[in-house]
N, C-alpha and C positions, 0 to 999 in steps of 0.2 A: 616377449622372451616366450614360446610354446612349451606347455605344458607334456605330458607322455605322450607319445604316438599309439594311435589306437586304430586297428582295423574294423571294419564294420563291414559284414557278412550278410547278402541278403539275395534273396532272386526278386522281392518286391523294390523297383527301381525308387518308387516316391518314398517308402519306408527307409531305405537305407540313406537315400539322400537327406528325408526329415533329420533321421539321428545325427548324420554328419554335421547339417547347419548348427543344430544345437548343439555338439562338440566341441565344433569350430567356434563358435562364440564363446563358449565356455576356455579357450586358449589351448584346446587338443589340436595336435598334430595327428588328423585324420585322413586314413585312406577307405577306399570302398572296393568290395569284390562283390559278383553277382553267386558265386556257389562256393561250395569248397574248393574242388580242383583250382581255381582263378586265386581264391586268396591263399593255398599253400604253394604256389609262384611268387606270389606277393611275400611271404613271407621268408623263401628262400633267397629274395631280394635283399628285404629289408626288413627285419624282424620287428614286429610292434610291443608294444610292454604289455598290450591288453586286444583282446579279439572280442567283438561283440558278434555273437553267430546267431540267425535264425537255426530251428532245429530241423524246420520241412522246407530241403531245396533238392531242386534235382540233380543229374550227374552225382554229386555228393552231398550229404545233408551232413548236418551240422552235428550229429553224434561221430559219425567216419573224421569228421574234418577235427573234431576234440581228440579222439584216438591219435590220429595223425602226429596233430602237434603234439599232445604231450609225450609221443615218441622221439620227437625229434626236437622239439625246444621246451622242453617242459618247464622253463622258467617264464615261458608267458601265461599269463591269467587270462582266464577266460570266463565270459558270460554268455547265457544261452537263452533266446528268448524263444515262445513258445504260446501256443493261443490257450485262453483260459478254462478251456474246459479239457487241456491235455498236460496238466501239471504233471501226471506220474512221469511223463518221458523228461520233465526237466529234474524231475529228483534222480532218474537213472544218470544223467549227465552230472549231477551232482555226486555222484558216487565214483563216476567215471572219473573225474578232477577238476568239474568246473569250480569255480568259485563261488558264483551265485547267478540265479537266475530273473527274466523279467517277462511277465505276460502280458501280451499284445491287447488291446491297443496299448503301448507303451507312454507312460505319464514322463512329463520333464524332470519332477522332482524325482520319481521314483530311478530315473534315467541317472539323473546327476549325483544321486547319495549312492547308487550302485556302483557308479564309476569311480569316484572317490574312496568309497570304502574298500575296492577291491584292490586298486591301488596303492592305499596306504598298506593294506595285510602284504602285498607283494614287496615295498618297501622294507617292512619288519622282517619278512621273511630275508630277504638279502641281507638286511645287519645280522641278523641271526646267524645267516651261512660266513660270513665274512668273520663275526665271532668264533664260530667253531673252526674255521680256516686258521685263526690265528692259534686256536689250542692245538689246531694238529700240528703247525710248525712252530711251537713255540721252544722246544728243546733247541732250537738253532740258536736263540737269543735267552732263553730259561736255564733252569734247572729239574732235573727230574721230581714231581710230585709237587713241583710249585709253578703256580700260574698268574701271571701280570706282564705286561710291558710298561707300564708307569716307570718314569726317571728312580723313584726310590727305589723300589726291584731289580733295578737295572744295577744299581750300583752295591745292592745286597748279591746279585750274582757277581760281580767281577769280584767283591772279597771273597765268596765262597771258595771261585777257583783257584785265585793266588794262594789261598791257606792250606785246601784241601789237601794238598800232598807233601804238606810240612807237618811234623810231630809234635805242632804245637798246640794247647791247651785252646779251647776257642770258649767264650762265654757269648750265650745270645742273648740280648736283651729286647723286652718289648712287651707290649700290654697283651693280657691274656686273649687267647683265640687268635694271635696275628698268624699260627703257624711255625713257631721258633721249633717242635717238634719236628715237622714236613724238612724245615733248612737243616737240621743235624743230620738227616737221615741221607740227604740231597749233597751235603758234606762228605759222608761216608762211603757214598757212591762214587764221588769223584777220587777218594785217593787210595792210595797203593794196598789200604786194609779191605777193599771192599768185595773181596772172598771170605773173607773173614764175619763173625756174628758181628750186627750191630745191637746191642743190649741197652735197653731203657728200665728207667725204673722215676717215678711220678713221687719225690720225697714227702709232699705233704701227707699222703694219703696214709702213711704207717706211722705207730706209735715208736718212741726212740727205740725200744730194745727188738721190738719188730725189723727197724729202718737196718740196723748194723747187723742183723741176721741176715738181711736179704743183701747187702752190699757185701758183706764180709765172708758170709758162710757161716758153720758152725761146727763143732765137734759132738761126737755122739756124748750125750750129759750134762753138756754144758747149761742146761736147765731144764724144769721139767718140762717134759714132752720132749726133748731132744733125743729121741730113741735110735738116731742114725747120724751119719755126717752128711753136712749138707752144703755142695757146694753155693758162692755167692755170687751175686751179679760180676762183681769185680773179676771173678775167677771164669766166669762163663764168657767175659767180652776179651779173655788172652788173646792177641793179635788182634784185636778190632778195636771196633770205639761204645765205650760206655758212654752213656747219654745220662744226665741227670737233670731232670726238669723241676724247676721250683726250688733252684739249690739254695737260696735264701732262708728255706724254712726248715734247714735241717739242724738238729740241735750243736750246742757249742762242745759237747764230749766227741759226736761223729765228724765234725770239723774236723779237731786234731787228730783225728786216724786217717781221714781222707787227705790229708796235707801230709802225711808222711806215705802217702801211696803217691800223690804226685811229685814227692821228691825223690824218692828211694824206688818206686815200683817194687815195693815191698810190703806185706801184712799180714795179720796172723786170723786165723780165723775166731769168733767167739768161742771162749775155753779151751784155746789152745795154745801152744805155746812154739807152734814150730811156724816158722818163717816162711811165707809163699810168694813165689817173686812171678813178677807177671810184665807182659809188655801191653798195653793199654793207652788208647788215645782217649782223653776225657774230653767231651763236649758237654756244657753245662747251660741251663737257662733259667731267667730268672723274670718277674715281673715288678721285682723291687728295683730300688736304686740301693745296690750293694756299698757303695759309697756310704751313702747316708746309715746305713747300717752299721759300717762300721764306726762312724762317727759316734753312734747312738752304744758301741760298745754289745751288738747284738753279733756282728758275725766278723770274726777273727780277720784282722789285717794282713797278716801272714796269707792266709790260705786265699784271700781277694785278689792279693799282688799274683798269687800262683795260676788262679783263674783267669784272670784278665789281660793274659797275654796278647790275644787279639778279641775285641769286642764287634759284635755285630749286631745293628738294631733291625728289628724288624718292625717297618712301619704300619702304623693301624690302618686299617682299611680305610676309614672317614678321610686319610690322606693321601689314596692311591688314583683318584679321579676315575679315567674310563676302565681300571681293574675291576671297579665293582661290579659293571656290566660284563665284562668277561668273565667273571666266576660265577653269577647270577647263571649265566647262559651255561655254564659248566656243568651246574650242579641241576639244574632243570633237567637238560640232557640223560645226566648222570641216574637219577630218580626214577625218569620217565621210563628207563631200562628196567631198572628193577622192580618198579610196580606193573610193567607193561604195558604203560600208556604211550600213545602217540602225543606226541608236544611239538608245537612249533617255537616254542619259545616266549618271550614276555612281549606283551600289550605295550602299546607306547604309554598307556597311562598307568600301567607297571611299572615300568622304566622311570617313569618320572617319581612316583611313590620312591621306589627304591634309592633313586638318587638322592632324594633330599632327607633319606632317614641318617642318623649319625651312628649306627652301627656300634652300639657301647663294646657288645660282645664279639665285634671282630669278624673275623672268615669263619668262624664256629657258630654263630649268631646265623649269617649270611646263609650257610648251609643248610642250617635248621629250617630256618625260613623257607628255602627253596622248597624240602623234601614236604614241608606243610602246603606249599602253594600246589605242587604237583597233584598231592591225595586229595585235595579239596578244590580243583578247577574242572568248574563243569565246560569247559572248551577247551581247543587244542593250545590257546593262546593263555598264558596267567594271566587273569583280571586282579585290580587293586586289589577287589573284595577279598581274594585266597590269601592274601599276605597277612601275615599274623601278627601284623604291628598296627599302630593306629597313625594316620599321615600326620606330616610336622606342621605346628601351627603357622598359619599364612602371616606371620608377623616375624619380622627380626628386630629386635629391640625399637629404635628409633626410627624404622623404613618400613611401610605398610606394604604389603603385596596383597591383589593389586593394589597399584596406586602409585608405588614408587618408580622415579623412570632407572635407565640400564645405568647411568652414571653413579646414582644411588647403590643400586644393587652391586655394580662393580667395584666403588670404594669400601663396601662391607665386605665384600670378599677378599679384597686385599688388605683391609686392615685386619681382618679376623686369622689371615691366614699367618700372617706377621704374628700376631701375636702367639698362635699355637708354635710357631717354631722359634720361639724366643728372642724376634725380631732378627733373625736373619735375612736379607735382602736377597740372597745367594738362594736359601732355601725355599724360600718362598716363592721364587721364581720358579725352581724344580717343581714345586708341587703345582701351581697353575700353568706350567708349560709357554713361559713367556721369558722374554729377556730379564735381564736383572736390568739394564738402563730401561726398559718398560716399566719396574716397579717404582725406580727412583724417580723419574719423571713423574708415575703418578703420585707420590709422596710430594714432590714438589707442588704440584697441582692441589693436592689436600693441606698445605702447607705445614706438615711434618718433616722436620728435618732428615733428611737420610742418615745426618750423624748420631742420630739418637737412633737408628737402627743398624744392626749388628752385619759386617758385610758376610 
């Protein structure tokens, strides 16, 4: 099977035949042209992935060919060739859009390496554009403010759409940094309350006395320093949505008052005795196991059941597969715009390092890492050294990389994924993007009984 199609353009017949022969021996599909005019006709007939052109030619020289191709077929990569004493013209060509240049006489190794490097960059650019295209069209499959096409995120989208129009209280679970707040905003935007306020409060950041004042407001004179009446977050959210982030951290006394709001939509401001009636939809988020908190008597059981009408779990980033690259490209583009940098995305090596990382801080960690990478990148592609974390060690418990077979790596991935999803073959199949039958067949091969795994 041949590699990419390459068009060699040179008025020196022996020179273009020599380059064509060498590239043909390397497996490339090669066409030749004697000048820029002939080359443009061939591009119209069947566009190559790469053009290698001499700069000095009759009729239409290499610079004019470069300009024409950039106008009509910007996806075609170009390498220019020039005499060793005329490198300045090659630099001009690079500024005009050429990806690389070669000096004559052209050596075989230099030619091969330039072609491989240029085509690899072209493949990365195409992949980055594909990711950007997914980002531009994600609202058809995703939700506003959320990025991801993985099966686990599609499940989140489906649940969010189903409950958005209801009045039900929603509890969003998931590790810190997974995007629980973004999901809450998306549900509000989908609801009939979207024109009313979305009011958020991060509960752990406030002391108990301050938290109650923030939630319920206070009357003038309620405490030292309360020199005027203050409207709390619940009242501010009237007609709309109140989002309480990390609700598992609120103290017991506040839990009682919040329960009353959920049951009756009535509360009193701190220091007041007048009942205030509100129409508020509550969305709460937590990174804790609230059921366990109830068993340990740290969270009220009745409030838990009021909150847990609908439970949506945000998946950790490490279980979202291809979403990691999608998000990384999004953040690179975002911070490139903010910092007025021209970035073409991620290098292949950076992609591999990102894919191998465990991302304990989830999407928030990835966002911070990509901001750092954009700021410290020395080229238009993010390289591994610009990423602010160490590479994952090249050992996986009882298997060695390099040295392990693909079968060993596959076994490790399947068993580790099953462990992460509590033995559910259905969830493991979803995470790995394979059929449940494939998982069950592999378990049979490994001597692990499917009966030991939850369906």
